[in-house]
PyMOL Python script that loads the backbone (N, CA, C, O; Angstrom):
from pymol import cmd

cmd.read_pdbstr("""\
ATOM      1  N   MET A   1     -45.603  42.527  -1.336  1.00  0.00           N
ATOM      2  CA  MET A   1     -46.916  42.886  -0.851  1.00  0.00           C
ATOM      3  C   MET A   1     -47.589  43.773  -1.887  1.00  0.00           C
ATOM      4  O   MET A   1     -46.969  44.669  -2.459  1.00  0.00           O
ATOM      5  N   LEU A   2     -48.859  43.509  -2.114  1.00  0.00           N
ATOM      6  CA  LEU A   2     -49.667  44.353  -2.991  1.00  0.00           C
ATOM      7  C   LEU A   2     -50.268  45.489  -2.180  1.00  0.00           C
ATOM      8  O   LEU A   2     -50.487  45.362  -0.975  1.00  0.00           O
ATOM      9  N   ASN A   3     -50.529  46.594  -2.852  1.00  0.00           N
ATOM     10  CA  ASN A   3     -51.132  47.758  -2.208  1.00  0.00           C
ATOM     11  C   ASN A   3     -52.261  48.240  -3.112  1.00  0.00           C
ATOM     12  O   ASN A   3     -52.054  48.493  -4.299  1.00  0.00           O
ATOM     13  N   PHE A   4     -53.470  48.365  -2.534  1.00  0.00           N
ATOM     14  CA  PHE A   4     -54.616  48.833  -3.297  1.00  0.00           C
ATOM     15  C   PHE A   4     -55.211  50.061  -2.631  1.00  0.00           C
ATOM     16  O   PHE A   4     -55.308  50.131  -1.406  1.00  0.00           O
ATOM     17  N   HIS A   5     -55.608  51.027  -3.448  1.00  0.00           N
ATOM     18  CA  HIS A   5     -56.269  52.231  -2.960  1.00  0.00           C
ATOM     19  C   HIS A   5     -57.760  51.966  -2.844  1.00  0.00           C
ATOM     20  O   HIS A   5     -58.368  51.400  -3.753  1.00  0.00           O
ATOM     21  N   VAL A   6     -58.352  52.373  -1.724  1.00  0.00           N
ATOM     22  CA  VAL A   6     -59.798  52.270  -1.535  1.00  0.00           C
ATOM     23  C   VAL A   6     -60.354  53.655  -1.224  1.00  0.00           C
ATOM     24  O   VAL A   6     -59.647  54.507  -0.686  1.00  0.00           O
ATOM     25  N   ASP A   7     -61.613  53.875  -1.561  1.00  0.00           N
ATOM     26  CA  ASP A   7     -62.225  55.185  -1.345  1.00  0.00           C
ATOM     27  C   ASP A   7     -62.673  55.410   0.093  1.00  0.00           C
ATOM     28  O   ASP A   7     -62.538  56.514   0.620  1.00  0.00           O
ATOM     29  N   ASN A   8     -63.205  54.368   0.731  1.00  0.00           N
ATOM     30  CA  ASN A   8     -63.715  54.502   2.088  1.00  0.00           C
ATOM     31  C   ASN A   8     -63.310  53.264   2.879  1.00  0.00           C
ATOM     32  O   ASN A   8     -63.920  52.205   2.733  1.00  0.00           O
ATOM     33  N   MET A   9     -62.291  53.393   3.709  1.00  0.00           N
ATOM     34  CA  MET A   9     -61.717  52.250   4.412  1.00  0.00           C
ATOM     35  C   MET A   9     -62.727  51.585   5.350  1.00  0.00           C
ATOM     36  O   MET A   9     -62.806  50.358   5.403  1.00  0.00           O
ATOM     37  N   ASP A  10     -63.495  52.380   6.083  1.00  0.00           N
ATOM     38  CA  ASP A  10     -64.440  51.806   7.043  1.00  0.00           C
ATOM     39  C   ASP A  10     -65.509  50.971   6.345  1.00  0.00           C
ATOM     40  O   ASP A  10     -65.792  49.851   6.770  1.00  0.00           O
ATOM     41  N   ASP A  11     -66.097  51.498   5.290  1.00  0.00           N
ATOM     42  CA  ASP A  11     -67.107  50.750   4.548  1.00  0.00           C
ATOM     43  C   ASP A  11     -66.518  49.499   3.905  1.00  0.00           C
ATOM     44  O   ASP A  11     -67.136  48.434   3.916  1.00  0.00           O
ATOM     45  N   PHE A  12     -65.314  49.637   3.343  1.00  0.00           N
ATOM     46  CA  PHE A  12     -64.689  48.496   2.678  1.00  0.00           C
ATOM     47  C   PHE A  12     -64.338  47.408   3.682  1.00  0.00           C
ATOM     48  O   PHE A  12     -64.481  46.222   3.388  1.00  0.00           O
ATOM     49  N   LYS A  13     -63.876  47.804   4.872  1.00  0.00           N
ATOM     50  CA  LYS A  13     -63.569  46.811   5.913  1.00  0.00           C
ATOM     51  C   LYS A  13     -64.829  46.026   6.273  1.00  0.00           C
ATOM     52  O   LYS A  13     -64.771  44.807   6.433  1.00  0.00           O
ATOM     53  N   ASN A  14     -65.961  46.708   6.401  1.00  0.00           N
ATOM     54  CA  ASN A  14     -67.209  46.015   6.715  1.00  0.00           C
ATOM     55  C   ASN A  14     -67.583  45.018   5.624  1.00  0.00           C
ATOM     56  O   ASN A  14     -68.066  43.926   5.921  1.00  0.00           O
ATOM     57  N   GLN A  15     -67.364  45.385   4.367  1.00  0.00           N
ATOM     58  CA  GLN A  15     -67.632  44.466   3.251  1.00  0.00           C
ATOM     59  C   GLN A  15     -66.710  43.247   3.327  1.00  0.00           C
ATOM     60  O   GLN A  15     -67.135  42.121   3.066  1.00  0.00           O
ATOM     61  N   LEU A  16     -65.447  43.483   3.685  1.00  0.00           N
ATOM     62  CA  LEU A  16     -64.494  42.379   3.803  1.00  0.00           C
ATOM     63  C   LEU A  16     -64.901  41.425   4.917  1.00  0.00           C
ATOM     64  O   LEU A  16     -64.824  40.207   4.756  1.00  0.00           O
ATOM     65  N   ILE A  17     -65.334  41.980   6.048  1.00  0.00           N
ATOM     66  CA  ILE A  17     -65.769  41.150   7.170  1.00  0.00           C
ATOM     67  C   ILE A  17     -66.968  40.306   6.763  1.00  0.00           C
ATOM     68  O   ILE A  17     -67.018  39.116   7.073  1.00  0.00           O
ATOM     69  N   GLU A  18     -67.928  40.902   6.078  1.00  0.00           N
ATOM     70  CA  GLU A  18     -69.105  40.163   5.606  1.00  0.00           C
ATOM     71  C   GLU A  18     -68.709  39.042   4.650  1.00  0.00           C
ATOM     72  O   GLU A  18     -69.365  38.002   4.602  1.00  0.00           O
ATOM     73  N   SER A  19     -67.638  39.254   3.892  1.00  0.00           N
ATOM     74  CA  SER A  19     -67.165  38.249   2.934  1.00  0.00           C
ATOM     75  C   SER A  19     -66.188  37.265   3.563  1.00  0.00           C
ATOM     76  O   SER A  19     -65.630  36.410   2.876  1.00  0.00           O
ATOM     77  N   LYS A  20     -65.982  37.390   4.877  1.00  0.00           N
ATOM     78  CA  LYS A  20     -65.107  36.488   5.645  1.00  0.00           C
ATOM     79  C   LYS A  20     -63.644  36.544   5.210  1.00  0.00           C
ATOM     80  O   LYS A  20     -62.938  35.536   5.243  1.00  0.00           O
ATOM     81  N   VAL A  21     -63.196  37.734   4.800  1.00  0.00           N
ATOM     82  CA  VAL A  21     -61.788  37.945   4.464  1.00  0.00           C
ATOM     83  C   VAL A  21     -61.010  38.093   5.768  1.00  0.00           C
ATOM     84  O   VAL A  21     -61.485  38.728   6.709  1.00  0.00           O
ATOM     85  N   LYS A  22     -59.819  37.508   5.822  1.00  0.00           N
ATOM     86  CA  LYS A  22     -58.998  37.592   7.036  1.00  0.00           C
ATOM     87  C   LYS A  22     -58.408  38.998   7.171  1.00  0.00           C
ATOM     88  O   LYS A  22     -57.621  39.437   6.332  1.00  0.00           O
ATOM     89  N   ILE A  23     -58.801  39.697   8.241  1.00  0.00           N
ATOM     90  CA  ILE A  23     -58.281  41.025   8.558  1.00  0.00           C
ATOM     91  C   ILE A  23     -57.096  40.820   9.492  1.00  0.00           C
ATOM     92  O   ILE A  23     -57.231  40.170  10.529  1.00  0.00           O
ATOM     93  N   MET A  24     -55.938  41.365   9.138  1.00  0.00           N
ATOM     94  CA  MET A  24     -54.720  41.120   9.907  1.00  0.00           C
ATOM     95  C   MET A  24     -54.504  42.113  11.052  1.00  0.00           C
ATOM     96  O   MET A  24     -53.775  41.814  11.998  1.00  0.00           O
ATOM     97  N   ASP A  25     -55.130  43.287  10.974  1.00  0.00           N
ATOM     98  CA  ASP A  25     -54.920  44.286  12.016  1.00  0.00           C
ATOM     99  C   ASP A  25     -56.068  45.279  11.995  1.00  0.00           C
ATOM    100  O   ASP A  25     -57.021  45.115  11.233  1.00  0.00           O
ATOM    101  N   GLU A  26     -55.984  46.290  12.812  1.00  0.00           N
ATOM    102  CA  GLU A  26     -56.981  47.353  12.835  1.00  0.00           C
ATOM    103  C   GLU A  26     -56.573  48.438  11.842  1.00  0.00           C
ATOM    104  O   GLU A  26     -55.421  48.498  11.413  1.00  0.00           O
ATOM    105  N   ILE A  27     -57.518  49.285  11.487  1.00  0.00           N
ATOM    106  CA  ILE A  27     -57.213  50.409  10.600  1.00  0.00           C
ATOM    107  C   ILE A  27     -56.228  51.333  11.312  1.00  0.00           C
ATOM    108  O   ILE A  27     -56.471  51.778  12.434  1.00  0.00           O
ATOM    109  N   GLU A  28     -55.122  51.608  10.645  1.00  0.00           N
ATOM    110  CA  GLU A  28     -54.139  52.567  11.155  1.00  0.00           C
ATOM    111  C   GLU A  28     -54.425  53.900  10.487  1.00  0.00           C
ATOM    112  O   GLU A  28     -54.414  54.007   9.260  1.00  0.00           O
ATOM    113  N   SER A  29     -54.681  54.918  11.305  1.00  0.00           N
ATOM    114  CA  SER A  29     -55.042  56.216  10.765  1.00  0.00           C
ATOM    115  C   SER A  29     -53.972  57.239  11.103  1.00  0.00           C
ATOM    116  O   SER A  29     -53.587  57.407  12.260  1.00  0.00           O
ATOM    117  N   TYR A  30     -53.510  57.911  10.077  1.00  0.00           N
ATOM    118  CA  TYR A  30     -52.543  58.994  10.229  1.00  0.00           C
ATOM    119  C   TYR A  30     -53.223  60.262   9.725  1.00  0.00           C
ATOM    120  O   TYR A  30     -54.307  60.185   9.147  1.00  0.00           O
ATOM    121  N   GLY A  31     -52.625  61.401   9.926  1.00  0.00           N
ATOM    122  CA  GLY A  31     -53.233  62.643   9.481  1.00  0.00           C
ATOM    123  C   GLY A  31     -53.444  62.702   7.986  1.00  0.00           C
ATOM    124  O   GLY A  31     -54.268  63.477   7.502  1.00  0.00           O
ATOM    125  N   TYR A  32     -52.715  61.901   7.260  1.00  0.00           N
ATOM    126  CA  TYR A  32     -52.742  61.970   5.800  1.00  0.00           C
ATOM    127  C   TYR A  32     -53.333  60.740   5.137  1.00  0.00           C
ATOM    128  O   TYR A  32     -53.816  60.852   4.010  1.00  0.00           O
ATOM    129  N   ASP A  33     -53.324  59.574   5.766  1.00  0.00           N
ATOM    130  CA  ASP A  33     -53.767  58.333   5.145  1.00  0.00           C
ATOM    131  C   ASP A  33     -54.296  57.358   6.182  1.00  0.00           C
ATOM    132  O   ASP A  33     -54.071  57.516   7.382  1.00  0.00           O
ATOM    133  N   LYS A  34     -55.016  56.327   5.687  1.00  0.00           N
ATOM    134  CA  LYS A  34     -55.439  55.184   6.503  1.00  0.00           C
ATOM    135  C   LYS A  34     -54.921  53.917   5.830  1.00  0.00           C
ATOM    136  O   LYS A  34     -54.856  53.836   4.603  1.00  0.00           O
ATOM    137  N   PHE A  35     -54.555  52.936   6.642  1.00  0.00           N
ATOM    138  CA  PHE A  35     -54.055  51.666   6.134  1.00  0.00           C
ATOM    139  C   PHE A  35     -54.726  50.507   6.854  1.00  0.00           C
ATOM    140  O   PHE A  35     -55.086  50.611   8.027  1.00  0.00           O
ATOM    141  N   LEU A  36     -54.890  49.394   6.131  1.00  0.00           N
ATOM    142  CA  LEU A  36     -55.404  48.155   6.699  1.00  0.00           C
ATOM    143  C   LEU A  36     -54.753  47.010   5.937  1.00  0.00           C
ATOM    144  O   LEU A  36     -54.550  47.093   4.725  1.00  0.00           O
ATOM    145  N   HIS A  37     -54.430  45.947   6.653  1.00  0.00           N
ATOM    146  CA  HIS A  37     -53.798  44.792   6.023  1.00  0.00           C
ATOM    147  C   HIS A  37     -54.730  43.589   6.104  1.00  0.00           C
ATOM    148  O   HIS A  37     -55.334  43.309   7.140  1.00  0.00           O
ATOM    149  N   ILE A  38     -54.825  42.894   4.985  1.00  0.00           N
ATOM    150  CA  ILE A  38     -55.620  41.672   4.907  1.00  0.00           C
ATOM    151  C   ILE A  38     -54.736  40.554   4.359  1.00  0.00           C
ATOM    152  O   ILE A  38     -53.616  40.787   3.905  1.00  0.00           O
ATOM    153  N   GLU A  39     -55.270  39.338   4.413  1.00  0.00           N
ATOM    154  CA  GLU A  39     -54.524  38.188   3.896  1.00  0.00           C
ATOM    155  C   GLU A  39     -55.388  37.492   2.857  1.00  0.00           C
ATOM    156  O   GLU A  39     -56.572  37.245   3.089  1.00  0.00           O
ATOM    157  N   ASP A  40     -54.793  37.178   1.710  1.00  0.00           N
ATOM    158  CA  ASP A  40     -55.553  36.457   0.687  1.00  0.00           C
ATOM    159  C   ASP A  40     -55.582  34.963   0.986  1.00  0.00           C
ATOM    160  O   ASP A  40     -54.974  34.514   1.958  1.00  0.00           O
ATOM    161  N   HIS A  41     -56.274  34.199   0.168  1.00  0.00           N
ATOM    162  CA  HIS A  41     -56.447  32.764   0.411  1.00  0.00           C
ATOM    163  C   HIS A  41     -55.155  31.964   0.315  1.00  0.00           C
ATOM    164  O   HIS A  41     -55.108  30.810   0.741  1.00  0.00           O
ATOM    165  N   GLU A  42     -54.098  32.569  -0.243  1.00  0.00           N
ATOM    166  CA  GLU A  42     -52.797  31.890  -0.324  1.00  0.00           C
ATOM    167  C   GLU A  42     -51.849  32.348   0.781  1.00  0.00           C
ATOM    168  O   GLU A  42     -50.695  31.923   0.827  1.00  0.00           O
ATOM    169  N   GLY A  43     -52.333  33.211   1.666  1.00  0.00           N
ATOM    170  CA  GLY A  43     -51.507  33.676   2.779  1.00  0.00           C
ATOM    171  C   GLY A  43     -50.679  34.912   2.476  1.00  0.00           C
ATOM    172  O   GLY A  43     -49.826  35.294   3.278  1.00  0.00           O
ATOM    173  N   ASP A  44     -50.914  35.546   1.330  1.00  0.00           N
ATOM    174  CA  ASP A  44     -50.174  36.752   0.975  1.00  0.00           C
ATOM    175  C   ASP A  44     -50.799  37.971   1.642  1.00  0.00           C
ATOM    176  O   ASP A  44     -52.021  38.100   1.722  1.00  0.00           O
ATOM    177  N   LYS A  45     -49.934  38.863   2.117  1.00  0.00           N
ATOM    178  CA  LYS A  45     -50.391  40.090   2.768  1.00  0.00           C
ATOM    179  C   LYS A  45     -50.718  41.143   1.713  1.00  0.00           C
ATOM    180  O   LYS A  45     -49.964  41.342   0.760  1.00  0.00           O
ATOM    181  N   ILE A  46     -51.853  41.812   1.899  1.00  0.00           N
ATOM    182  CA  ILE A  46     -52.291  42.881   1.000  1.00  0.00           C
ATOM    183  C   ILE A  46     -52.550  44.118   1.845  1.00  0.00           C
ATOM    184  O   ILE A  46     -53.218  44.054   2.877  1.00  0.00           O
ATOM    185  N   GLU A  47     -52.008  45.251   1.388  1.00  0.00           N
ATOM    186  CA  GLU A  47     -52.216  46.511   2.090  1.00  0.00           C
ATOM    187  C   GLU A  47     -53.292  47.318   1.374  1.00  0.00           C
ATOM    188  O   GLU A  47     -53.244  47.502   0.158  1.00  0.00           O
ATOM    189  N   LEU A  48     -54.253  47.790   2.144  1.00  0.00           N
ATOM    190  CA  LEU A  48     -55.295  48.667   1.622  1.00  0.00           C
ATOM    191  C   LEU A  48     -54.997  50.067   2.122  1.00  0.00           C
ATOM    192  O   LEU A  48     -54.579  50.253   3.264  1.00  0.00           O
ATOM    193  N   TRP A  49     -55.212  51.041   1.270  1.00  0.00           N
ATOM    194  CA  TRP A  49     -54.803  52.411   1.565  1.00  0.00           C
ATOM    195  C   TRP A  49     -55.890  53.382   1.147  1.00  0.00           C
ATOM    196  O   TRP A  49     -56.387  53.333   0.022  1.00  0.00           O
ATOM    197  N   GLU A  50     -56.255  54.269   2.069  1.00  0.00           N
ATOM    198  CA  GLU A  50     -57.204  55.342   1.770  1.00  0.00           C
ATOM    199  C   GLU A  50     -56.466  56.666   1.930  1.00  0.00           C
ATOM    200  O   GLU A  50     -55.972  56.987   3.010  1.00  0.00           O
ATOM    201  N   ALA A  51     -56.399  57.420   0.856  1.00  0.00           N
ATOM    202  CA  ALA A  51     -55.753  58.735   0.900  1.00  0.00           C
ATOM    203  C   ALA A  51     -56.706  59.735   1.536  1.00  0.00           C
ATOM    204  O   ALA A  51     -57.895  59.765   1.221  1.00  0.00           O
ATOM    205  N   ASN A  52     -56.180  60.539   2.421  1.00  0.00           N
ATOM    206  CA  ASN A  52     -56.991  61.535   3.112  1.00  0.00           C
ATOM    207  C   ASN A  52     -56.507  62.930   2.781  1.00  0.00           C
ATOM    208  O   ASN A  52     -56.159  63.698   3.678  1.00  0.00           O
ATOM    209  N   GLY A  53     -56.484  63.256   1.536  1.00  0.00           N
ATOM    210  CA  GLY A  53     -55.999  64.585   1.247  1.00  0.00           C
ATOM    211  C   GLY A  53     -56.252  65.045  -0.167  1.00  0.00           C
ATOM    212  O   GLY A  53     -56.338  64.249  -1.103  1.00  0.00           O
ATOM    213  N   LYS A  54     -56.364  66.317  -0.293  1.00  0.00           N
ATOM    214  CA  LYS A  54     -56.561  66.946  -1.583  1.00  0.00           C
ATOM    215  C   LYS A  54     -55.347  66.720  -2.488  1.00  0.00           C
ATOM    216  O   LYS A  54     -55.476  66.704  -3.712  1.00  0.00           O
ATOM    217  N   GLU A  55     -54.165  66.545  -1.881  1.00  0.00           N
ATOM    218  CA  GLU A  55     -52.961  66.317  -2.673  1.00  0.00           C
ATOM    219  C   GLU A  55     -53.119  65.083  -3.557  1.00  0.00           C
ATOM    220  O   GLU A  55     -52.708  65.094  -4.717  1.00  0.00           O
ATOM    221  N   PHE A  56     -53.720  64.009  -3.010  1.00  0.00           N
ATOM    222  CA  PHE A  56     -53.911  62.800  -3.800  1.00  0.00           C
ATOM    223  C   PHE A  56     -54.939  63.028  -4.902  1.00  0.00           C
ATOM    224  O   PHE A  56     -54.722  62.645  -6.051  1.00  0.00           O
ATOM    225  N   GLU A  57     -56.053  63.649  -4.548  1.00  0.00           N
ATOM    226  CA  GLU A  57     -57.110  63.883  -5.529  1.00  0.00           C
ATOM    227  C   GLU A  57     -56.624  64.753  -6.681  1.00  0.00           C
ATOM    228  O   GLU A  57     -57.016  64.545  -7.829  1.00  0.00           O
ATOM    229  N   ASP A  58     -55.774  65.723  -6.378  1.00  0.00           N
ATOM    230  CA  ASP A  58     -55.272  66.633  -7.406  1.00  0.00           C
ATOM    231  C   ASP A  58     -54.064  66.080  -8.154  1.00  0.00           C
ATOM    232  O   ASP A  58     -53.635  66.653  -9.156  1.00  0.00           O
ATOM    233  N   SER A  59     -53.519  64.977  -7.672  1.00  0.00           N
ATOM    234  CA  SER A  59     -52.327  64.390  -8.271  1.00  0.00           C
ATOM    235  C   SER A  59     -52.592  63.957  -9.714  1.00  0.00           C
ATOM    236  O   SER A  59     -53.693  63.517 -10.047  1.00  0.00           O
ATOM    237  N   LYS A  60     -51.587  64.083 -10.551  1.00  0.00           N
ATOM    238  CA  LYS A  60     -51.693  63.639 -11.938  1.00  0.00           C
ATOM    239  C   LYS A  60     -51.215  62.192 -12.096  1.00  0.00           C
ATOM    240  O   LYS A  60     -51.179  61.666 -13.208  1.00  0.00           O
ATOM    241  N   ASP A  61     -50.846  61.548 -10.974  1.00  0.00           N
ATOM    242  CA  ASP A  61     -50.433  60.155 -11.021  1.00  0.00           C
ATOM    243  C   ASP A  61     -51.603  59.297 -11.503  1.00  0.00           C
ATOM    244  O   ASP A  61     -52.758  59.609 -11.217  1.00  0.00           O
ATOM    245  N   PRO A  62     -51.308  58.214 -12.237  1.00  0.00           N
ATOM    246  CA  PRO A  62     -52.388  57.363 -12.723  1.00  0.00           C
ATOM    247  C   PRO A  62     -53.129  56.713 -11.558  1.00  0.00           C
ATOM    248  O   PRO A  62     -52.526  56.359 -10.545  1.00  0.00           O
ATOM    249  N   LYS A  63     -54.439  56.561 -11.714  1.00  0.00           N
ATOM    250  CA  LYS A  63     -55.270  55.934 -10.698  1.00  0.00           C
ATOM    251  C   LYS A  63     -56.092  54.832 -11.358  1.00  0.00           C
ATOM    252  O   LYS A  63     -56.494  54.950 -12.515  1.00  0.00           O
ATOM    253  N   MET A  64     -56.332  53.769 -10.611  1.00  0.00           N
ATOM    254  CA  MET A  64     -57.124  52.663 -11.115  1.00  0.00           C
ATOM    255  C   MET A  64     -58.269  52.423 -10.146  1.00  0.00           C
ATOM    256  O   MET A  64     -58.053  52.381  -8.935  1.00  0.00           O
ATOM    257  N   ALA A  65     -59.455  52.268 -10.644  1.00  0.00           N
ATOM    258  CA  ALA A  65     -60.604  51.996  -9.798  1.00  0.00           C
ATOM    259  C   ALA A  65     -60.946  50.518  -9.877  1.00  0.00           C
ATOM    260  O   ALA A  65     -61.013  49.945 -10.964  1.00  0.00           O
ATOM    261  N   MET A  66     -61.165  49.901  -8.713  1.00  0.00           N
ATOM    262  CA  MET A  66     -61.564  48.498  -8.652  1.00  0.00           C
ATOM    263  C   MET A  66     -62.876  48.414  -7.886  1.00  0.00           C
ATOM    264  O   MET A  66     -63.046  49.067  -6.856  1.00  0.00           O
ATOM    265  N   LYS A  67     -63.779  47.625  -8.382  1.00  0.00           N
ATOM    266  CA  LYS A  67     -65.061  47.429  -7.700  1.00  0.00           C
ATOM    267  C   LYS A  67     -65.245  45.964  -7.413  1.00  0.00           C
ATOM    268  O   LYS A  67     -66.262  45.570  -6.842  1.00  0.00           O
TER     269      LYS A  67
END
""", "prot")
cmd.dss("prot")
cmd.show_as("cartoon", "prot")
cmd.util.cbc("prot")
cmd.orient("prot")
C-alpha cells in the first residue's frame, strides 16, 4: 500500500469526489492524525494521511509535496 501526506484531508477528499476517485472509507480522525483510503484504477489501496501536529512540521524527516 502506498501512503501519501496531504495538507488538508477534507478539501482533498472533496477534490477526489469531484474527480470520481473511489473513496474506500470515511476519514478516520485521531488526536494526532487523519487517514483516508482510496482505490486507484488498478484496484490498489492508497492511504492518505494528514498530520495534525507541530511534531510533524518541526520534524527533520524528508517531505515531498505533490500537487
